[in-house]
C-alpha positions in Angstrom: 20.1 126.5 10.5 18.3 128.2 13.8 14.4 127.5 12.8 11.5 128.9 14.7 8.8 126.3 16.2 6.4 126.9 12.8 9.7 125.7 10.6 10.6 123.0 12.8 7.2 122.2 12.4 7.2 122.3 8.4 10.7 120.5 8.5 9.6 118.5 10.3 6.7 117.2 8.0 8.5 117.1 5.0 9.5 113.5 4.7 6.4 112.0 7.1 3.8 114.1 4.6 5.3 112.6 1.3 5.5 109.1 2.9 1.7 109.3 4.2 0.8 110.3 0.4 3.1 107.2 -1.0 1.4 104.9 1.8 -2.4 105.9 0.6 -1.2 105.7 -2.8 0.5 102.2 -2.7 -2.8 100.5 -2.7 -4.5 101.9 -6.0 -1.5 101.7 -8.3 -2.0 101.7 -11.7 -5.5 101.6 -11.4 -8.4 103.7 -13.0 -9.3 107.3 -11.9 -11.8 107.0 -9.0 -15.2 109.4 -8.6 -15.6 112.0 -6.7 -16.2 111.3 -3.4 -14.6 107.8 -3.3 -13.4 107.1 0.2 -9.4 106.5 0.1 -7.5 104.8 2.9 -4.0 102.9 3.6 -5.3 100.0 2.5 -2.1 98.5 1.5 -1.9 95.7 -1.0 -1.8 96.9 -5.1 0.3 95.0 -7.5 3.5 94.7 -5.2 1.8 93.7 -2.4 2.3 96.5 -0.1 1.5 96.1 3.8 -1.4 98.5 4.9 0.4 101.8 5.7 3.7 100.8 4.0 5.3 103.2 1.7 7.0 102.3 -1.3 10.2 103.0 -3.5 9.1 106.6 -3.7 9.8 106.7 0.4 12.8 104.8 0.7 14.7 106.5 -2.0 13.8 109.9 -0.3 15.0 108.3 2.9 18.4 107.4 1.3 19.1 110.9 0.1 18.0 112.3 3.9 20.3 109.9 5.5 22.9 110.8 3.4 22.7 114.7 3.5 22.2 114.2 7.3 25.6 112.0 7.3 27.6 114.7 5.3 26.2 117.8 6.9 28.9 118.2 9.6 31.6 117.5 7.3 31.8 118.1 3.5 28.6 119.5 3.0 24.9 118.5 1.2 26.3 118.5 -2.8 29.6 116.5 -1.6 30.7 113.8 -3.8 31.1 112.0 -0.7 27.2 112.1 0.0 26.5 111.5 -3.3 28.2 108.2 -3.4 26.4 107.2 0.1 23.1 108.0 -1.8 23.8 105.5 -4.7 25.5 102.7 -2.4 22.2 103.0 -0.4 19.8 102.5 -3.3 22.0 99.8 -4.6 21.4 98.2 -1.0 17.7 99.1 -0.9 16.8 97.5 -4.5 18.7 94.1 -3.9 15.6 93.3 -1.5 12.6 95.9 -2.9 9.6 94.5 -3.6 9.5 97.5 -6.7 12.2 99.2 -8.1 11.2 101.2 -11.3 12.4 100.3 -14.7 15.1 102.8 -15.4 16.2 103.4 -11.6 16.4 99.0 -11.8 18.4 99.7 -15.4 21.1 102.3 -13.9 22.2 100.0 -11.1 22.3 97.3 -12.8 24.8 99.5 -15.3 26.5 101.0 -12.5 27.5 97.7 -10.7 28.6 96.2 -13.6 30.7 99.1 -14.0 32.2 98.5 -10.8 33.1 95.6 -11.5 34.6 95.8 -14.4 37.2 98.3 -12.8 38.0 96.1 -10.1 36.0 97.9 -7.5 33.6 96.0 -5.1 31.0 99.3 -4.6 29.5 101.6 -6.8 30.1 105.4 -6.4 28.1 108.1 -8.0 30.4 108.6 -10.7 28.9 105.3 -12.1 25.6 106.0 -11.8 25.7 109.6 -13.5 27.4 107.3 -16.2 24.7 105.1 -16.8 22.1 107.4 -16.5 23.7 109.3 -19.2 24.1 106.3 -21.2 20.8 105.2 -20.6 19.4 108.3 -21.8 21.9 108.3 -24.8 20.9 104.6 -26.0 16.8 105.4 -25.1 16.3 108.9 -25.4 13.9 108.4 -23.1 14.8 108.7 -19.4 12.0 111.3 -17.9 10.5 108.9 -15.8 9.0 110.3 -12.6 11.4 108.8 -10.2 14.0 111.4 -9.2 11.3 114.1 -8.5 9.4 111.4 -6.1 12.6 111.0 -4.0 14.1 114.7 -3.8 11.9 116.9 -1.4 14.7 116.1 1.2 17.6 117.8 -0.7 15.1 121.0 0.0 15.7 120.5 3.5 19.6 120.4 3.2 19.6 123.9 1.8 17.1 125.8 3.8 20.1 128.5 5.0 21.5 128.6 1.2 21.0 130.3 -2.2 18.1 128.7 -4.0 20.0 128.7 -7.3 22.5 126.3 -5.3 19.6 124.1 -4.7 18.5 123.9 -8.7 21.8 123.3 -9.2 22.0 120.1 -6.6 19.2 118.7 -7.6 19.9 118.7 -11.1 23.1 116.5 -9.8 21.1 114.5 -7.6 18.2 113.9 -10.4 21.0 112.7 -13.2 22.2 110.0 -10.6 19.4 107.9 -12.5 17.3 110.3 -14.6 19.6 112.6 -16.7 16.9 114.1 -18.5 16.3 117.8 -18.9 12.9 117.9 -17.8 13.7 115.5 -14.8 16.2 117.6 -13.8 13.8 120.7 -14.0 11.2 119.3 -12.2 12.8 118.0 -9.3 14.8 122.0 -9.1 11.4 123.7 -9.1 9.8 121.3 -6.9 12.8 121.2 -4.4 13.0 125.2 -4.2 9.2 125.3 -3.8 9.7 122.8 -0.8 12.3 124.9 0.5 10.0 128.2 0.0 7.2 126.7 2.2 9.4 125.4 4.9 10.6 129.0 5.3 7.4 130.8 4.6 4.6 128.2 5.1 3.3 129.4 1.5 2.8 127.1 -1.6 4.4 128.7 -4.4 5.4 126.2 -7.2 6.3 129.1 -9.4 9.1 130.2 -7.3 12.1 128.4 -8.7 11.0 129.5 -12.6 13.3 132.8 -12.3 15.8 130.3 -11.8 15.6 128.6 -15.5 16.8 129.9 -18.4 13.9 132.5 -19.9 12.8 129.8 -22.3 12.6 127.1 -20.3 10.9 129.2 -17.5 8.3 129.9 -19.9 7.9 126.2 -20.9 7.3 125.1 -16.8 4.7 128.3 -16.8 2.6 127.1 -19.2 2.6 123.3 -18.0 2.1 124.8 -14.1 -1.0 126.8 -15.9 -2.3 124.0 -17.4 -2.7 121.8 -14.4 -4.4 124.9 -12.3 -6.9 124.6 -15.3 -6.8 120.2 -14.8 -7.4 117.7 -12.3 -4.8 114.4 -11.6 -7.0 112.8 -13.6 -6.5 114.7 -16.4 -2.9 113.5 -16.6 -3.3 109.6 -17.7 0.9 109.6 -18.6 1.9 110.3 -15.2 4.9 108.0 -15.1 6.2 110.5 -17.4 8.0 113.3 -14.7 6.3 116.3 -15.9 2.6 114.7 -16.2 3.8 113.5 -12.4 4.7 117.5 -11.2 1.3 118.6 -12.9 -0.6 115.8 -11.3 0.7 116.7 -7.9 0.3 120.4 -8.4 -3.3 120.1 -9.7 -4.1 118.0 -6.6 -2.9 120.5 -4.7 -4.4 123.3 -6.4 -7.5 122.1 -7.1 -8.1 121.2 -3.2 -7.1 124.4 -2.1 -9.9 125.7 -4.1 -12.3 124.4 -1.1 -10.2 123.8 1.8 -7.0 124.8 3.6 -4.7 124.2 6.4 -4.8 120.5 7.4 -8.1 119.7 5.3 -6.1 121.0 2.6 -3.2 118.4 3.1 -5.6 115.8 3.4 -8.1 116.6 0.6 -5.0 117.3 -1.7 -3.5 114.0 -0.7 -6.9 111.8 -1.5 -7.5 114.0 -4.9 -4.1 112.6 -6.0 -5.0 109.0 -5.5 -8.3 109.2 -7.0 -6.4 110.7 -10.3 -5.8 107.3 -10.6 -2.1 105.5 -12.6 0.6 105.9 -10.8 -0.9 106.9 -7.3 1.7 106.3 -4.6 4.2 108.7 -6.5 2.1 111.7 -7.7 1.1 111.5 -4.3 4.5 111.2 -2.7 5.6 114.3 -4.9 2.9 116.5 -3.4 3.1 115.0 0.0 6.5 116.4 0.5 5.6 120.1 -0.7 2.2 120.2 1.4 3.9 119.0 4.6 6.4 121.7 3.8 4.0 124.1 3.9 1.6 122.7 6.8 4.1 120.9 8.7 4.0 117.5 10.9 1.3 118.8 12.9 -1.4 118.6 9.6 -0.8 114.9 9.1 -3.7 113.2 10.4 -3.0 110.8 13.3 -4.9 107.8 11.8 -2.6 108.1 8.8 0.5 108.6 11.1 -0.2 105.7 13.5 1.0 102.5 11.5 2.9 104.3 8.6 6.4 102.2 8.1 8.3 100.8 5.6 12.2 100.4 4.4 14.4 100.3 6.5 12.5 99.4 9.4 11.4 103.0 10.3 8.3 104.5 11.2 7.1 108.2 11.2 8.8 109.1 14.5 12.3 108.4 12.2 10.9 110.2 9.0 10.3 113.7 11.4 13.5 113.1 13.2 15.4 113.1 9.7 13.1 116.0 8.6 14.4 118.0 11.7 17.9 117.5 11.8 18.3 117.9 8.0 16.7 121.3 8.1 18.6 122.3 11.8 21.5 121.0 9.9 23.4 120.0 12.5 24.0 116.4 11.7 22.4 113.4 14.5 22.1 114.9 17.9 21.6 111.6 20.4 21.8 114.3 23.2 18.9 116.3 22.0 15.8 116.0 21.5 13.7 114.6 19.0 16.7 112.0 19.2 17.4 111.4 23.1 16.9 108.4 24.4 15.5 110.2 27.9 13.7 113.7 27.7 14.8 115.5 31.0 12.0 117.1 32.7 13.7 117.1 36.2 13.8 120.7 36.5 9.8 120.8 36.6 8.0 120.4 39.5 4.2 118.7 40.3 4.9 116.3 36.8 3.8 113.1 39.1 0.3 113.7 38.9 -2.0 111.3 38.1 -6.0 110.8 37.8 -8.7 108.7 36.1 -10.8 110.3 33.8 -14.0 111.1 35.2 -15.9 109.8 32.3 -14.1 107.2 31.5 -12.0 105.1 34.0 -9.9 103.1 31.0 -8.1 106.8 30.6 -5.5 108.3 33.1 -5.0 111.9 32.7 -1.3 112.8 34.3 2.0 114.5 34.0 5.0 113.3 32.8 6.4 111.5 35.4 3.8 109.2 34.8 5.1 107.7 32.3 7.4 105.9 34.7 3.9 103.7 36.2 2.7 103.0 32.1 3.9 99.0 33.0 2.7 99.4 36.6 -0.5 100.5 35.8 -1.2 98.0 32.8 -2.0 100.9 30.2 -1.5 99.8 26.4 -1.4 103.2 24.6 0.1 106.6 25.1 -1.1 110.0 23.8 1.4 112.4 24.5 1.0 116.5 24.5 4.7 116.9 25.3 8.4 115.9 24.2 9.4 112.3 25.0 12.5 110.8 23.9 12.6 107.7 22.1 13.5 105.4 25.1 10.7 107.0 27.5 8.0 104.6 26.9 9.7 101.1 26.3 6.7 99.1 27.3 4.4 100.6 24.9 4.2 99.1 21.0 5.2 102.5 18.5 1.4 102.1 17.0 0.3 102.8 20.5 2.3 106.0 21.3 0.7 108.9 19.9 2.8 112.1 20.0 1.4 115.2 19.2 2.7 119.0 19.3 1.0 121.7 21.1 2.9 124.4 22.6 0.7 125.8 25.6 0.9 129.1 24.3 -2.2 131.6 24.4 -0.2 133.1 21.5 -2.4 132.1 18.4 0.6 131.9 16.3 2.6 130.0 18.2 0.7 126.8 17.2 0.1 126.5 13.5 -3.0 124.4 14.1 -3.7 124.0 17.6 -7.4 123.3 16.9 -7.0 120.6 14.5 -4.0 119.1 16.8 -6.0 119.1 20.1 -9.2 117.5 18.2 -6.8 115.4 17.1 -5.3 113.9 20.0 -8.5 113.3 21.9 -9.5 111.4 18.9 -6.6 109.5 19.2 -7.6 108.1 22.7 -10.7 107.5 21.3 -9.3 105.3 18.8 -7.5 103.3 21.1 -10.3 102.9 24.4 -12.5 102.0 20.5 -9.4 98.9 20.5 -10.6 97.9 24.0 -7.0 99.7 25.1 -5.9 101.6 28.6 -5.0 105.1 27.9 -2.5 107.7 29.7 -3.1 111.2 28.4 -0.3 113.4 29.6 1.6 116.8 29.1 4.2 118.0 31.5 1.8 118.5 34.5 -1.8 118.3 33.1 -2.8 121.3 33.9 -3.4 123.3 29.9 -3.0 120.7 27.4 -4.1 117.7 28.7 -7.6 119.2 30.3 -8.1 120.2 27.6 -7.9 117.1 25.1 -9.6 115.3 28.3 -12.4 117.7 28.1 -12.9 117.4 24.2 -13.0 113.5 24.7 -14.9 113.7 27.4 -17.7 115.8 25.7 -17.9 112.4 23.2 -18.5 109.9 25.4 -20.6 111.4 28.1 -22.9 113.4 25.6 -22.0 117.0 27.4 -20.4 120.2 25.9 -16.9 120.4 26.3 -17.2 123.2 28.8 -19.0 120.9 31.2 -16.2 118.2 30.4 -14.1 120.3 31.3 -15.8 121.0 34.6 -15.9 117.8 35.2 -12.1 117.4 34.9 -11.4 120.2 36.7 -13.0 118.6 39.7 -10.2 115.3 39.2 -7.3 117.7 38.4 -7.4 120.8 40.9 -4.8 122.7 38.7 -6.2 122.0 35.4 -6.7 125.6 34.0 -6.3 125.3 30.3 -4.8 128.9 28.7 -7.0 131.1 27.0 -6.8 130.0 23.3 -7.3 126.1 24.2 -10.6 127.7 25.9 -11.9 129.0 22.9 -11.2 125.7 20.9 -13.3 124.1 23.7 -16.2 127.0 23.0 -15.4 129.2 26.0 -14.1 132.4 26.2 -12.3 135.3 28.6 -9.4 135.0 30.6 -7.8 131.9 32.6 -5.1 132.0 35.2 -1.7 131.4 33.4 -0.3 127.8 33.8 3.0 128.4 34.2 4.1 130.1 37.5 6.7 133.1 37.5 10.4 131.9 37.5 9.6 128.0 36.2 10.2 127.0 32.7 8.9 127.7 29.5 6.2 125.1 28.3 7.9 122.8 26.0 6.6 121.8 22.8 
């Protein structure tokens, strides 16, 4: 599907925000609710000993769904039997070495493996899982855990260009691979349809899927949603049950939205979900998938993205790529951004500019061509404000390469959260410098984005206004002329000369 820049940002945000919520809650899992105002960090630990900023089974199982859908998108389609079989085989491989596997999911995996062996097969298939899940439900009458809702978000991305009714059905099918209960299937369907709606429109509306349910079931879920909106996450003490996990996630989003908007809403919601206690990682992961769909990759704080990691050896950038590629329905494209090895800027001129920051000689300001000099100059960290390929900065550790999406445009609607992103980039420079690292801050030609962030950073370290800091930056970078919108972020007003000369390529994201 052809996505505009804001939809692309939102598709990229789904898995990243899901994983951020998951990792944020991991260290608090099974704990009691926390008092209002208690700080929440990606501290790691918890009952399963996760590392700081490491995601748990919630994200790992979602990644398996995403990869299966991505690998099937160019051939048989996202709801094909082959995609379902890729999912269950991926879960089986993951569970063999996982720190934590939900009890119901673990039981289904074990039963499915026995069925496959009895049939003389070395690998499970989707039918084994569905049968095992149905047997579990028939035997126990209790198969409405939250384990399918926590992982369901990627499915919404594969259905952006399809009828939401099809998505509702598909979500039920994927849920029933491990969780056959009606509540689990409907919760996944409603949450997926809400994620799809948020990616396409930027709006949070968990009711949008209700008309797709039978009237009697829609009434049940409407009552549950309204209860969530009168409550706080801490009020749902049985959030291992899919219904209360759904309610806990939505109540976190609704309550935080009463006093916050944009990126601040995303952050406040996930912190509220974690303070709710008990199954903290799962409730925050569920909420994160929907919040990322509404606010995008650009709304996820860098301090959460910097060290975010987990099975199978992935980082935030990998999740961003999966989300974008699923949303575009084009499969894995190794020859184009964001998966390309080297991003081509050969058609651009004046990309080799490189100067030291006038307020801090441990910070270099440059164009994209200066990235090639990182090792030569002993630069330890890079803050990128334009697109780069996955191999463009090989000498810098992943956690020391901060990427920010910002289009050099004076049209406010071209960027979802321009002021937030610019300030986050400046904070990343400050964060790296506090760690003793030498930093390269760059965009394509160091004319608009780079001097804006440099001025924001300079104001912090020099104790001057942002516009005073910009004047100093412009003396070091004579071509530095932030666009009018960026000047407003800096506290200025009025016009400025355009950054891109006539006939040159449009500014890269």
